[in-house]
N, C-alpha and C positions, 0 to 999 in steps of 0.2 A: 680542222685545222689545215692552214694552206700550206704549201710544199716549203716555203721559208720558214713558217711556224714549226715545222716539224724538224727541218734541218736546224733551227736554233736548239730547238728541245734535245736533238740529239747530239749536237756538238760536242759537249762533254763527255757523252757516253762513247762517241767515237774516238776520242783524245785519250779517254782511259782504255779502251780496248788496243789503240796503237801503242801506249806504253806496256800494258802486259805482253803484246806479241813482240813489241822491239827488245822489251827485257829478256825473253825467252830464246829468241833467234840470235841476239848479239851474242848469246854464250857458245853457239853451235860450232863455230869455225874456230873458237880458242880453245874448246874442249882437249883436244889432241895436247895443245902445249899445257893447258892447265893440269892435266892429267899425269903429263910427264914431269913438270915442276913439283907436284905435290906425291911424286913418285907413286902414284896408281897403278892398278892394273886394268885389264880390258873389262873385267866385271864391274869394276870402280866406275870407269867410262858408262857401261850400261846402266849402272843404278844411279848415277848424275842425272840421267834422263829420266829412267823409270821411277825416283821418288817423286819427282815433280808430278808427272803423270798421275801416278799411284793417289797422291793426295789430291789432285785435281779432281780425279774420277771419285772417291770418297766424298769429297765435300760439294760436289755438283749437285746431287738430288738435296741436299740439306738447303744450300742456297736456295734452289728453285720452290721449296717448301716454304721456306721464309718468305719468298715473294708473293706466295699467295696469302699470308698471313699478316704481313707486316708492311713499312715502308720501304717500297722499292729503291729509292733514290737514297735512303739512308744505308740500305745493303751495299750498294754499289759503291759506294763512299768507303765504307768500312772493308770492303774486300781489296778496295785500291790501297789504303793505308796498310793492312796486313801485307799485300804484295811488297810495297814501300820497303817495310821493315825486313822482309826476307831477302830482297836484293841486297840491302845495303849489308845486312849481316854476312851473308855469302860471300861478300867482296873481302871479309876478314878473315875467311877461313886458312887454317895452318895445315889441313890435312883433308884426306877425302872424306872422312868421316863427318867432320864439322860442314864440309860441304854439302854433303848428301842431306844432313839435317837441316840445314838453312833453306836446301832447295824444295823441301817438304812445306815450309813455310810459304814459300812463294807458290806452291802448289794450291796450297788453300785460298790465297788470295786470287790465283787464276781462275781456281773454279768458280769462285762467286762472279768475275768478271764475263767467263764464258756462259755461266746459266742466265745471267741478270741481263747481256745485251740482247740476247734473243727475247727474253720475256718482255722487256721494257718496250723493244721495237713493236712486238705483238699487241701491247696494252694501248697503243695510240695510232696503229695504222691496220686497216683491214687486209685481210689475207689477198686479195686482188691486186692491191697497190704495192704489196710487201715485197713483190719481186725486185721493184725498182729500187728499194732502200736495203735490201739483201746484199746488191749489187754494190751498194756504197761500203756496206761492211766488208764485203769481199776485198774492195778495193783498198779499204785501210789495212784489212789483214794482210793484203800482199805488198802493200808499200811497208809495213812493218818487217815483214818477212823478206823482203828485196833489202831494205836497208839494214836489217839486222846483223844480217851475217858479213856486208861488206863492210860495217861500221866496227863491228867484232874484230874482223881481219886487220883494219887499220889500227885500232888500238892495241892490239897484240904485237903487230910489227913497230909498232912507235915504240922506243927504247925508253921516254920519259914518262910513257903511262903505263903500261903493263896490264896483264889480264885483268886485274882486279876491277879497274876503271870499266870493264865490260857490265859488272853488276852495278856501279854508282851512275853509269851515265843515264840512267833512266829516271833518276830521282827528279831534276828539274822538271820534266815532262810531267811526273806525276802529280807533283804538287800543281801545275798549272791546271789540269786535268781536274782536281779537287775543287779549285776555285770557279772554273768553267761550269762544272755540275752544279754546283751551289746556285748558281745565278740564273743558269739556262734551262734545268730539267724541272717540268711540273708534269706531275703524275698523279692519279687518284691515289687516295690514302685509306685503304681497307683496314679498319682496326678490329682486332680478332684476341681472345684468348690464346695465346701462343702455346703450342703443345707440341715440342719438339720430340721426335722419335730418337732419342739419344741409344737406346739400346739397339735399335735396327741400324745405326750409324757403326756403332761398335761392331756389330756382328759383320755386316759388310765389309767394313775396313780390315777386321780379323780375316776373313774367307778369301779375300782378294790378296791380301799381304802373304797369307801362307802359301797361296798357290805360286806367286811371281818369287818368293825366296826359296822354294822348291826347283823352280826352273833355274834360277840363277846357280844354285849349288850343285844340283845333279849334274854327274858328269866330271865334277871336278872334286869336291869334298868327299862324295860318296856316289856309288854306281847309279845309273837309271833304274835297273831294277835290283831294289834293294828295300830292306825294311823300312829304311827314312822315308823312302819314296811312297810307299804304301801310307805309312803313318801321315805324312803331310798330304797328300792327295785324299785319302779319307776324311781328315780333319778338315780340311777346306770344304770338301763337299756336305758335311756334316753341318758345319757352320752356315753355308749357305742354306740348307733345307730350314735349319731354325730362324734363320733370317726371313725366310717366306712366312714362316708361321706366325713369327712375330708381326709381320708385316700385315697380316691377314686380321689379326686382331687390335692393332694400335688405332688410338682415335685420329691421330693425324701421322699416318705412315710415312716415311721417308720415300718410298715407291709405292703408291697406291697401286694394289695388284688388280682392282677391277679394270685399270686402264687397259690392260692387256687383252681385254674383250674385244677392244677397236682394233681391228685388222689391220688398218694403216698404220697405227702404232707397233703394233707386234712385228710388222714385216719391216718397218723402218728401222726398228731396234735391231733386227737380225741383220739388215744392211750397214747399219752405222757401225756396228760391233766388227763386220769384215772390212769396211774401209778404214776404220782407225786400226785395224791390226795390219792391214797391209800398208797404209800410207806410212804411217808413225814407224811402224816396224822396219821398213825397208828405207824410206827416206832420211831417217835421223843419223845413217851413218854415211851419207853421202860425202861430208865433209872429211871425215877421217879416210875415206876411199881415195881423196882429190890429194889430201896433203901426206898421206902414206904411199899409196899405192902409186901416184902420179907424180909425187914430190913436190907439189905446189905450195906456196905460201898461204898462211892464212886469208890473206887479202884475197889472193887468185881464187881460192876455194870459194870464197862467197860470188864471186863473179862467174864462176863456172857454172854454178846452181840456177843463175838467172834465167835461162828458158824454161825451166818448171813453174817458177814464179811468173813469168810473163802470161804462161799459159793458165795458170791459176787466174789471175788478176782479170785476164782478157774474157777468159769464158764465164767467168761469176757474173761480172759487169753485163756483158753482151746478153746473156741468159736470163740474168735478171729482168732486164727490160722487154725481152720476148715473151716473158711469162706474164709481166703486167699487160704487155700489148694484147695478148690472145687468151690469156687466162689458163692456157694449157703447160703441163710442166712435167708430165711424166715421160715424153718423149725425150726429153734433154736428160733425165735420170738415166733413162736407157743408155742414151748415147754416150753419158758420161762413165757408165759402167763398162761399156765396151772399150771406151778410149782407156781406162785405166787399167783394164786387163792387158790390153794389146802394150802399153807401155812398160808395165811392170815385166811381162814376159820378155821383151825387147832388151830391157836393161840387163837381164839375167844372161844376156850374151857378153855381158860387160867383162874386159880384162884389164890387166895395168897400161896394156898399150892399145886399146882401143881408140880408133879415130874420135876426137872429139865434136867432130861434126855429127857422126850417129849419136853420140851420147846427148848431145843438144835436142836431137829430135825426138828421143825417147824421153826424156825428162820433159820436155814440151807437153809431150800426149799425156803423161803421167799428170801434170800441172792441169790441165784441160779437165781430164776425168775427176780429178778432185772438186775443180771448181764448179762442177755442173752437179756434184752428188751432195757434196757435204752440207751445204745450208739448204738446198731444196728438199733433202730429206726432213729437216725440222720443219720447213715450210708445209708441206704435207700433212706431217702430225698437228701442227697449230691449227690447220684447218677444218679439223675434225673433232676436236675436243671443246668441251664448255669452258668460257671464260675464266671462271673459277678454278678451274684445274690448269689453266696454261702454263703456269710455272713448274708445276709437278712434270707434266708431259713433256715439255721442252727439256726440262734436266735430265728426265730419263732417257731420252735420245743422245743429249750431249755424253751424260754420264756412260752408255755404252760404246758409244764412239772412244773417249778417253780411256776406257776400260779394256777395251780392243786395241788402243796404242800402247797401254801399259804391257800387255800380254805379249803382243807384236815385239816391242824393244826387247824385253826380257827373253822372249824364246829366240827371236833372230839372232840378239845379242849372244844366246849360249851358242847357238849354231856358228855364229861368226868366230867366235873365240877357239872352238874346237877345231873348225876347218883351217883357221890360220895357223894353230898348232900343227896339225898334221901336215901341210902342205910345206910348211917351214921346215919340219923335221925331215921330210923328204928330200927337200932342196938343198939343204945344208948336207945330207947326208951323201949327195950326189958329188958336193965339194969336198968330200972327205973329212966334214966338220961333224964330230959327235956331240949330241945334245942331251942333256937330263932334265928337260922339260921347262927350263928358264925359269924366271921369275913371273911372268906374264905382263910385266910392265909394257907399256907401249913403247916401240922404238923410235929413236930420233935418226931418221935416214941420213941426215947431214952428218952424222958422226961415226957411221959405218964404213967399213971397207967396201969398194965399188961392188965384187962378187956376193959379198953377203947383203948389201943392199938392195941388189936387182931380186935376189931370192924374196926378201921380206916385200919389195914393191910386186912381185907376181903373186905371191901368196895372199896379200891382203886383196889385189884386183880379182882374184879367182874367187875368193871367198866371198866377196860384196856381191859377185855375180851369183853366187848360190842362192842367197839370202831374197834376191828380187825373183828369182824362179820360183821360192817356196812361196812368195807373196801373192802371185799370179792366181794359183787357184783359189786362194782364200778371197782375192777380189771378184773371182766368179760365183763366190756364195752371194756376193752383194748383188750382184747382176741377177740371181736367180729369184732373190727376195724382192728386187725391184719389179721385176717381170708380174709378179704376183699381187702388187699394189694397185688397188682400183682407182682409178682418176676420178675426183670428185671436182667438180667446179669450185674455183676458190670465191669464197665469200666476199661481197662488196663492202661489209659493215664489220666493224671490229665484233659486236656482241651477238651475232646472229644466232651462234649455237648455243650460246649462254642461256640466250632467252627460251629457246624451244626445249633446250634440255637434250639435245641429240648427240650421236657420237660423229656425226657426220657420214655414215654409211646408210643412215636412215632409221638406224636402230636406236634405242634409248642407252645412254652411255651409262647410268647409273641411277635410273629413276628420273622424277622430275628434279629441276634445279632448287635446291631448297637453299635459304638463307642459314648464313653460319651462326652459332651461337654468339651474342654481343656484337652484331656484326653492324658496323657504321661506315658508309662511304662518302667520300667527300668528292665533288667533282673534279675532275681533272681540267687546267685550264693554261693555256698559254697567255702571256700577258696580251690582254684587250680582247680576249678571245670569250663568247658566251659560253656557259658551261656546257650547253646541249651541243655545241658545234664541235666539242671535241669526241662527241660519239661515244662517251664513257661513263655518262651520268647514269646512276643506277640507285634504286632504293633498297631496302633491305631484302627484297625478294630477290635480287639480282636481275630484274627486267626494267629496261630502259626507262628511265622517270618519264619522258613525255615521247611517246611515238611519233609525234609529229615532227619532232626536232626541235620545238620551240620550248626556252628555258622555263621552269617552271615558275621561277620566281623573277626572274629577269636580272639578277644579280650574277655578276661575275666574282668567282670565289678563288683563291691559289690553293694548292695543295700545302699541307702543312708538312 
């Protein structure tokens, strides 16, 4: 496929990904106002974010497994529809409970878009060329991330719109994405008897949910060291162990355990878990920091975070092209890991009165670190797994990244709430104001007397710095894992590994590549492109239909 044909095929996918990111980020700067209007607490603020990440985490491997079994095009359209429904329903929320529930629906759709974007990209583009197109994905993600907070701030600050339009604004874009996807996306259609491991999905959801509920409630509803803690932590561990046993015996496991024999995948999973924990856990509270600790409007809070987004889009785009040109990727992963640690550590010095120029530099470093690591960890894994397990492997990395994010948001959110309460109690006591713990609701700085407002701002500023300090050593774990990843030259064809059945490290991943039962493959084509030119034509054995690249029958067929 030519560059133009690839871009036509990816246009709808990129638009869908933009919608998902926009609909998520447009809420970020509105959340302090939303939680305030719905009389929510700091815990509710955390769970509005965590619920989406949790649903994304749990659903990502399911979407990835389905992508290996059935139509990727149909799946990405379905995930987009689910996301639209969740977004529109969230706009009707009357309390934080309703909002959290509909954010779960949003997360289910986002899990599909997160997993399928990488899987579809890998289905039509060889790893050596994929760095270039990962740059486009990074640019779209950055555009949605830049535009979302700014647009959300403007919507919240516009009296005749209100925060509910933060959820409605993405619907027209989503409908356009559905139309474009239908017209432009052409993919191989592999049909198989679908056997989704629902028991595994339930077990992993229960295990992760129980762990996050414990983190959210501990220290508030009960002590950290208590029988409730023992019961919930042990329960989560037992459920996780049962999940592993079920996956080892399942016909179509959600997370194929044999994939972890691949050293590159295992180390990338560890790195992605740490990156997700540090990135989501720390940065999700930035808008709250700017609005509460520094007294900025929602619109200005979006503007203030631009340095981080500029770093992300710049690094992902430039590094993507450098990887395509050289075929080398590990050096950029290492550099990104170092920049992420440095940026997080420096942000740990942030307080309510820290000069914005310094904060801009720190956020830019964090953005560069994320841009260099997040997409390229997926690329490293995709380069080492057989084509028939591409969806499962890609979604495993995304699963652990979003799992890390959910854990990070929940844990660091609990730390933030605890530190804010402690600092505010001490600060108010110094003013001679006695407190009884308060309601835990997010304060509206504009309605507070100046001395109390100063205490609140200082408390949120100091507490935000603490959670960035905690995130820095977590990012160090990611860097250590990256250092041990073996750099393997990027493949120059889509199906090299699938044809040989190796795991990319030179060892057999799971024995010879075998045909799936009842499998049939329809060649992928762009309009007017011979089937063999798409580099994905295969017979039931998974081996390219014609090693010479000449179409077997000379006919061009579209995907169904």
